[in-house]
C-alpha positions in Angstrom: 108.8 81.9 25.3 112.0 80.0 25.9 111.2 75.7 26.9 113.3 73.5 29.1 112.6 70.2 28.5 113.6 67.3 31.3 114.2 64.0 31.4 113.2 62.4 34.9 112.4 59.2 36.4 108.9 58.2 37.7 109.1 58.5 41.4 107.5 60.6 44.8 110.5 63.2 44.5 110.3 63.8 40.4 106.0 64.2 41.4 106.6 66.7 43.4 108.0 69.0 41.3 104.9 68.8 39.1 102.3 68.3 42.0 100.1 71.4 41.3 99.4 71.7 45.4 103.0 72.2 46.3 103.5 74.8 42.8 107.3 74.4 42.7 107.0 75.3 38.6 104.7 78.4 39.4 107.3 79.7 41.7 110.1 79.4 39.5 111.1 83.1 39.2 111.4 83.1 35.5 108.1 83.0 34.0 109.1 84.0 30.6 110.6 79.9 30.5 108.2 77.0 30.3 109.5 74.0 32.5 108.3 70.4 30.5 109.1 67.5 32.2 108.8 63.8 31.1 108.6 61.4 33.2 109.8 57.6 32.3 109.5 54.5 34.7 112.2 52.8 36.3 112.7 49.9 33.7 112.1 51.9 30.4 114.3 54.4 31.7 117.7 54.2 31.0 116.5 53.3 27.4 115.1 56.4 26.8 118.1 58.3 28.2 120.0 56.4 26.2 118.3 58.0 23.2 118.5 61.2 24.1 122.1 61.3 24.6 122.6 59.5 21.3 120.5 62.4 19.9 117.1 60.5 19.5 115.2 62.8 21.4 116.0 66.7 23.0 116.2 67.2 26.4 117.7 70.1 28.0 118.2 68.3 31.5 118.1 64.5 32.6 118.1 63.4 35.8 120.8 60.8 36.4 121.3 57.5 38.9 124.4 60.0 40.5 127.7 58.1 40.9 125.8 55.2 39.1 126.5 56.4 35.7 128.5 59.6 36.4 131.3 58.4 35.2 130.6 56.7 32.3 128.6 59.5 30.8 131.5 62.5 31.4 133.9 60.0 29.9 131.4 59.8 26.8 130.8 63.3 26.9 127.4 63.1 27.5 126.9 65.6 30.2 128.3 69.9 29.9 130.0 70.6 33.2 128.0 73.0 35.6 129.3 75.6 38.9 127.6 76.0 41.8 128.2 76.6 45.5 127.2 73.4 47.5 126.1 75.4 50.8 125.2 72.5 53.4 124.3 69.9 50.8 125.9 66.5 52.5 129.9 66.1 52.0 129.1 62.8 50.9 126.4 63.8 48.4 129.1 67.1 47.1 131.3 64.5 46.3 129.2 62.7 44.7 128.3 65.6 42.4 131.8 65.4 40.2 134.1 63.7 38.5 138.2 64.5 38.6 137.6 67.4 40.5 134.7 68.9 38.3 130.7 69.1 39.3 128.2 67.3 36.7 125.6 67.0 38.9 123.3 69.1 40.7 121.1 66.5 43.4 117.4 65.6 43.6 116.7 63.1 46.6 118.7 60.2 48.0 117.8 56.7 47.0 119.1 54.1 50.0 118.4 50.9 51.5 115.3 51.0 54.3 114.5 48.5 56.2 110.2 49.4 57.3 109.5 47.1 60.2 106.3 46.4 62.4 107.1 47.7 65.8 103.9 46.0 67.7 105.0 42.3 65.6 108.8 42.5 66.6 108.5 43.7 69.7 106.3 41.1 71.0 108.1 38.0 69.2 111.9 39.6 69.5 111.3 41.1 72.9 112.7 44.8 71.3 113.5 46.4 68.4 116.2 46.3 66.0 118.9 49.4 66.2 119.5 51.6 63.3 121.7 49.8 62.0 122.1 46.0 61.4 123.8 43.4 59.0 122.4 41.5 56.9 122.6 38.0 59.3 120.3 39.7 61.7 117.7 40.2 59.2 118.1 36.6 58.2 117.4 35.7 61.9 114.8 38.3 62.8 112.8 36.3 59.7 113.7 33.2 60.9 112.3 33.8 65.1 109.5 35.8 63.5 108.6 32.1 61.6 109.2 30.0 64.4 106.7 32.2 66.4 104.0 31.1 64.0 104.0 34.4 61.8 102.7 34.2 58.3 103.5 37.0 56.3 106.9 37.7 57.5 109.1 39.5 54.8 108.7 41.2 51.1 111.8 41.6 48.5 111.6 43.7 46.0 112.9 40.8 43.4 111.8 42.0 40.4 114.0 41.8 37.6 114.5 45.6 37.1 114.9 45.7 41.1 117.1 42.7 42.3 120.1 43.2 41.5 120.2 46.2 43.8 117.8 44.7 46.2 120.6 42.0 46.7 123.5 44.5 47.2 123.6 44.7 50.6 124.1 41.0 50.8 126.6 40.4 48.4 128.5 43.1 49.6 128.0 41.6 53.2 131.5 39.7 52.6 133.9 43.1 52.6 133.6 43.0 49.1 132.4 45.6 46.1 130.7 44.2 43.4 133.5 45.3 40.9 137.5 46.0 41.5 139.6 48.4 40.4 141.5 46.9 37.4 140.0 47.3 34.4 136.4 47.4 35.7 136.4 43.8 36.2 133.9 42.2 38.5 135.0 40.8 41.5 136.9 37.6 41.6 136.0 35.9 44.8 133.2 34.3 42.8 133.1 31.8 46.1 132.3 34.7 48.9 130.1 36.7 46.5 128.4 33.6 46.2 128.2 33.3 50.2 126.2 36.6 50.1 124.1 35.9 47.2 123.1 32.8 49.1 121.6 34.7 52.0 119.7 36.9 49.9 118.2 33.8 48.4 117.9 32.0 51.8 115.2 35.1 52.1 112.5 33.7 49.8 111.1 31.1 52.2 110.2 34.0 54.2 108.5 35.9 51.5 105.2 35.6 49.0 105.4 33.2 46.6 105.0 35.8 43.5 107.9 38.3 45.1 110.1 38.0 42.2 107.2 40.4 40.7 107.2 43.3 43.2 109.0 46.2 42.5 108.5 49.9 44.4 104.6 49.9 43.9 104.2 46.1 45.6 106.6 46.8 48.0 104.7 49.9 49.1 101.3 48.9 49.0 102.2 46.0 51.3 104.1 48.3 53.8 101.0 50.7 53.3 98.5 47.8 54.4 100.4 46.0 56.8 100.6 42.9 55.1 104.2 41.9 55.9 106.2 42.7 59.4 109.5 43.2 57.6 110.3 45.3 54.5 113.2 47.2 52.7 112.5 49.5 50.2 114.4 52.5 49.1 114.2 55.7 51.7 113.3 57.7 48.0 109.6 55.9 48.9 109.0 56.7 52.3 107.8 59.9 51.8 104.8 58.5 50.0 104.5 55.5 51.5 104.4 57.1 55.0 101.3 59.2 53.8 98.7 56.6 53.0 99.9 54.0 55.3 97.6 52.9 58.0 99.4 52.8 61.0 102.4 54.9 60.3 102.6 55.1 63.7 103.7 51.3 64.0 106.2 51.8 61.3 109.8 51.2 62.5 113.2 51.9 60.2 116.5 50.5 60.5 119.0 50.5 57.2 122.0 48.2 56.6 125.9 48.5 57.7 126.4 46.9 53.8 123.9 49.6 52.4 123.8 51.4 49.0 122.7 54.8 48.7 123.2 56.7 45.3 121.6 60.1 45.0 118.8 60.7 42.2 120.7 63.9 40.2 120.0 66.5 37.3 122.7 66.8 34.8 122.9 69.4 32.1 123.3 67.8 28.8 126.2 69.1 26.6 123.8 69.6 23.5 121.4 71.9 25.1 121.5 75.5 23.6 119.4 76.5 26.7 122.1 76.0 29.0 122.3 79.3 31.5 118.4 79.0 32.5 119.0 74.9 32.9 121.5 76.2 35.4 119.6 78.5 37.3 116.0 76.5 37.0 119.1 73.7 38.6 120.0 76.1 40.8 115.7 76.9 42.5 115.4 73.7 42.5 118.3 72.5 45.0 117.6 75.5 47.3 116.6 74.9 50.5 113.1 75.1 50.1 112.1 73.1 47.5 114.6 70.3 48.9 112.5 70.5 52.6 109.4 69.6 50.0 111.3 66.9 48.4 112.4 65.5 51.7 108.4 66.1 52.7 106.9 64.3 49.7 109.8 61.7 48.9 111.1 61.4 52.3 115.0 61.4 51.4 116.0 65.3 51.0 119.7 66.6 50.3 120.9 69.5 52.5 122.3 69.0 56.3 119.6 71.1 58.0 116.7 69.8 56.1 117.6 66.7 57.8 117.8 68.0 61.6 114.4 70.0 61.0 113.1 66.9 60.1 114.0 64.3 62.8 110.9 64.8 64.6 108.5 64.6 61.9 110.2 62.0 60.1 111.5 59.2 61.9 113.8 57.5 59.4 115.5 60.2 58.6 118.1 59.6 61.6 118.8 56.1 60.5 119.1 58.0 56.9 121.7 59.9 57.9 123.8 58.0 59.2 123.3 55.6 56.5 124.8 58.1 54.1 127.5 59.5 55.9 129.0 56.6 57.5 128.1 53.3 56.1 126.8 53.4 52.5 129.7 52.7 49.8 128.9 53.9 46.2 130.3 51.8 43.5 133.8 52.2 41.8 133.6 54.6 38.8 133.2 52.6 36.0 132.6 52.6 32.0 129.9 50.9 29.7 128.0 51.1 33.9 124.6 50.3 32.3 125.9 47.7 30.3 127.6 45.5 32.9 124.8 46.0 35.4 122.2 45.0 33.5 123.7 41.7 32.7 123.8 41.1 37.1 120.3 41.7 37.0 119.7 39.1 34.6 121.9 36.4 36.2 120.7 37.3 39.9 117.2 36.4 38.8 117.8 33.5 37.0 119.3 32.2 40.5 116.5 33.8 42.4 113.5 32.0 40.1 116.2 29.0 40.0 117.2 28.4 36.3 120.4 29.0 37.5 122.9 28.0 40.4 124.7 30.8 42.2 127.9 29.8 41.4 127.2 29.3 37.3 125.1 32.8 37.7 127.6 34.5 39.0 130.6 33.1 36.8 128.7 33.9 33.7 128.2 37.4 34.8 131.6 38.1 35.3 132.7 36.8 32.1 130.0 38.4 30.2 131.1 41.7 32.0 134.8 41.0 31.4 134.0 40.6 27.6 132.7 43.7 27.0 
């Protein structure tokens, strides 16, 4: 029996593939191929993936954070091209699967910024609910009004060292900037504007639990499920599982930022795989309408238009999510050594969050370190 080995990130959308109640693997038509998923937590994922690419581990398929890493991995010849019909996969996601006109990725699920809030609390204090799309200033204003009204558990931030850069992205982009400039993949040079955006993010600490710098996906999910904060920002690809286990799901509302960021977690076939044809056949099955619906139901973030339309009533965040993906979320520009460069931003932004460095110094240090790569 042949074997397909898959390296994947620990995430609800991945767990659905191996969940025996859904039996996705059992319904794959090729019964002569054994499918093995090696699932690794986010904080260890990049280093594990690099070991695979450098020949220390053998995988046929590797899960990749879409445009975040694609250009770099193609340039370093880690991935093999694949061919398929995109059908009704959202056009912006189709584009993310390609680099310089060639397709390298097959989409699994999306992860974009999503604000989850308690409708009863916000309606009582604010007199209304937020729009589907808000800006970061509106979030700060809502948090301030909740504090003035005596609400104690206002906001949970996902500020763990392995999460903080992406959590801060909507604020860093709030001045019309992006993180990298086109010229030589430099971090943007307008440190003053970046600092202003980061200061807004840091201002939210006063509304968050004291240990919010230790919060990752698990901690934020627990807070939402138990209703321990009026507002929390999480990834859309976490919402399916969160809502299944939520004590008060009918009281939850959803919005996103006009400076949100979205990435499509996807599967790529490694260039070293001896089973490329079987790998492509398996990926064709995983991106089918039927499996994509299950991924959306389980995780909260499918990739096909038909499944968003079908799920509008059942999954109340789908409308805001589609707007975010199609109209607001901007991918990073293609950069080389993306993992190494982004890790510097994680480190320096966390330094500001725990008051180890002032904002301007941390951003300048990040710029200089990135430019030196």
